[in-house]
C-alpha positions in Angstrom: 12.5 25.1 -13.7 11.1 23.2 -10.9 8.3 24.8 -9.0 7.9 24.7 -5.0 4.7 25.7 -3.2 5.4 27.0 -0.1 2.1 27.8 2.0 2.6 28.2 5.8 0.3 30.3 8.3 3.4 31.3 10.3 5.9 34.1 8.8 8.9 32.7 10.4 8.3 29.2 9.1 7.4 30.3 5.8 10.9 32.1 5.3 12.8 29.3 7.2 11.4 26.9 4.4 12.0 29.2 1.6 15.3 29.5 2.6 16.1 26.0 3.3 14.7 24.8 0.0 16.9 27.6 -1.9 19.9 26.3 -0.3 19.2 22.6 -1.0 18.5 23.2 -4.6 21.6 24.7 -5.2 23.2 21.8 -4.1 20.9 19.2 -5.6 20.4 20.3 -9.1 21.2 22.8 -11.7 17.4 23.7 -12.3 16.1 26.9 -11.6 13.6 26.5 -8.7 10.7 28.9 -8.1 9.2 28.9 -4.5 5.8 30.9 -4.6 5.3 31.6 -0.7 1.9 32.4 0.9 0.7 32.8 4.3 -2.9 33.6 3.7 -5.5 31.3 2.2 -7.0 34.0 0.2 -3.6 35.0 -1.5 -3.2 31.1 -2.3 -6.4 30.7 -4.1 -6.0 33.8 -6.1 -2.7 32.5 -7.3 -4.0 29.0 -8.1 -6.9 30.5 -10.4 -4.5 30.7 -13.1 -3.3 26.9 -12.5 0.3 27.5 -12.5 2.6 24.4 -13.1 3.6 23.1 -9.5 6.0 20.1 -8.9 6.3 19.9 -5.0 4.6 21.6 -2.0 5.2 22.2 1.4 1.6 22.7 3.0 0.4 23.8 6.4 -2.7 21.9 7.4 -3.3 22.7 10.8 -6.0 24.8 10.2 -9.2 22.9 9.1 -10.0 25.1 5.9 -6.4 24.7 4.9 -6.7 20.7 4.8 -9.9 21.4 3.1 -8.5 23.3 0.3 -5.6 20.8 -0.1 -8.1 18.3 -0.8 -9.3 20.5 -3.9 -5.6 21.3 -4.6 -5.0 17.5 -5.0 -7.7 17.0 -7.8 -5.9 19.3 -10.1 -2.3 18.4 -8.9 -2.4 14.7 -8.8 1.4 14.0 -9.4 2.7 17.1 -7.2 4.9 15.7 -4.3 3.7 17.2 -1.0 5.3 17.6 2.4 2.9 18.3 5.2 3.3 20.6 8.0 0.9 19.6 10.8 0.4 19.7 14.4 1.4 17.0 16.8 -1.8 17.5 18.4 -3.7 16.6 15.1 -4.9 13.1 14.5 -2.9 11.5 11.9 -6.3 10.1 10.4 -7.0 14.0 9.4 -4.2 14.1 6.7 -2.9 10.7 6.2 -5.6 10.1 3.0 -5.4 8.5 -0.3 -6.2 11.7 -1.7 -3.9 14.0 0.1 -0.8 11.5 -0.8 1.8 13.2 1.1 5.3 12.3 0.4 6.7 13.8 3.8 5.3 14.9 7.2 6.8 17.3 9.8 5.1 18.0 13.0 5.2 21.1 15.2 7.7 21.7 16.9 10.3 20.9 14.8 14.2 21.6 14.6 15.7 23.4 11.4 18.0 20.1 11.0 14.9 18.0 11.0 13.2 20.2 8.4 16.2 20.2 6.5 16.3 16.4 6.2 12.5 16.0 5.4 13.0 18.7 2.7 15.8 17.1 0.9 14.4 13.7 1.3 11.2 15.4 -0.7 13.2 17.0 -3.2 15.3 14.1 -4.0 12.2 11.8 -4.4 11.4 14.4 -7.1 14.4 14.7 -8.8 15.0 10.9 -9.1 11.7 9.9 -10.3 11.3 8.3 -13.7 7.7 6.9 -13.6 5.0 5.6 -11.4 7.1 2.1 -11.3 9.1 4.2 -8.3 6.3 4.2 -6.1 5.6 1.1 -4.1 2.0 0.4 -3.1 1.0 -0.8 0.3 -2.5 -1.9 1.1 -3.0 -1.1 4.7 -6.3 -1.9 6.8 -7.7 1.6 6.1 -6.3 2.5 2.5 -3.6 2.3 0.2 -0.4 3.8 0.5 2.1 4.9 -2.3 5.6 5.0 -1.1 8.2 6.2 -3.0 11.2 3.6 -3.3 13.9 6.1 -2.3 12.3 6.5 1.2 12.3 2.6 1.7 15.2 1.4 3.8 14.3 -2.4 3.8 11.6 -5.1 3.7 11.3 -7.5 6.4 9.3 -10.8 6.8 8.2 -11.7 10.3 5.3 -12.6 12.1 3.8 -14.2 8.8 3.8 -10.8 7.1 5.9 -8.6 5.4 6.9 -5.2 6.8 8.2 -2.3 4.7 10.5 0.1 7.0 11.0 3.7 6.4 12.9 6.3 8.4 10.7 6.3 11.4 7.4 4.2 10.5 6.7 0.8 9.4 3.8 -0.7 7.6 2.6 -4.1 7.4 1.1 -6.1 4.5 0.8 -9.6 3.1 3.0 -11.5 0.9 6.3 -13.2 0.8 10.0 -11.8 0.0 10.6 -14.4 -2.6 7.4 -12.9 -4.5 8.4 -9.2 -3.7 12.0 -9.7 -4.9 10.6 -10.3 -8.3 8.9 -7.1 -8.2 11.0 -4.2 -6.5 13.7 -2.7 -8.5 17.3 -4.0 -8.6 18.5 -1.5 -5.8 16.5 -4.0 -3.3 19.0 -6.9 -2.3 18.3 -9.8 -0.6 20.6 -10.2 2.3 19.1 -12.5 4.8 16.3 -15.0 4.9 14.0 -12.6 6.6 15.5 -9.1 5.1 15.8 -7.5 1.8 17.5 -3.9 2.0 17.6 -0.8 -0.4 21.4 -0.9 -1.3 21.3 2.7 -1.9 20.5 3.4 1.8 23.7 1.0 2.9 26.5 3.5 4.5 28.6 0.4 5.9 29.0 -3.0 5.7 30.5 -4.5 9.1 31.7 -8.0 7.6 32.6 -9.7 11.0 29.5 -8.5 12.9 27.2 -9.5 10.0 25.6 -6.1 9.9 24.6 -3.4 7.2 24.5 0.1 8.6 22.0 2.1 6.8 21.3 5.9 6.6 20.1 7.5 9.8 22.0 4.5 11.7 19.4 2.1 11.0 20.9 -1.4 11.0 20.1 -4.7 9.2 21.4 -8.3 9.5 23.1 -10.2 6.6 23.7 -14.0 6.9 26.2 -16.2 5.5 23.9 -17.5 3.0 24.2 -14.0 1.4 27.6 -13.0 2.3 28.8 -13.1 -1.3 26.6 -11.1 -2.9 27.2 -8.3 -0.1 30.7 -8.6 -0.3 30.6 -7.9 -4.4 28.1 -5.0 -4.1 30.5 -3.4 -1.3 33.6 -3.7 -3.5 
C-alpha cells in the first residue's frame, strides 16, 4: 500500500488533488493507494499522533502555522516525498530549505493540467526509487539540494561551471562533465562536449539537425563526436 498525505486548506483544491492522485495511481501502479485528506491543522495533528506510515505528501504551506508544522513532520518522516502547494507571493526562501526537502512545488493559482504533471512526477519518483543513489546532491550558495535523477533533464558545462537542468529551473555548481560522468547513473549519456543528457527524457532524435528533443519540448544538441553513441541508443 502507498499512503499519500493530502493537506490543503482549500476544499476545492483538496478534492482536486485527491481525485488526480486516485486517477494517476490507477494508471501508474497496481498498488493500493490510501489518501488521507485534511483541511484543518488540528485534524492533521490528531491523525499524526499515531505516526501512520506515509510515503508521499501534498502539503499546503501558504499559512505560517502550516509551514511551521511541516518542519516538525519532517523530523519524523525524513524519507517522505513532498509536493508543496505554495502561493506565488511567498518568498521561495520560506519553503526551499534542507529540512523541508520538497521534491515538487506548485504555485497558486495553478491549472489542472499543471497539477497533474507535478503529481505524476512526484509519484513516479516514489515508484522508481531504489536507494539514496537515486538522488543528485547540489551544493548551492545557500544550501544542499537533493534532486532525484528522474527530474533531471541534462547537465551542461558553461561559464566554468556545471548546470543541472530541471523542467523549469537550473542550478549551478562546480565540477567537470568528465568527473560527473563517472558518478551519475548510466541513463545519463554524453552527447556533446558541453552536455550530458538524461536518456530517459529523450523523446526524439533529429539526426539531420543534431538535436535531441526531450520531454516538455526541451532541446539539447549532440555533436558529431558523439553521433555514433546517439544513433546506437536511438535504434
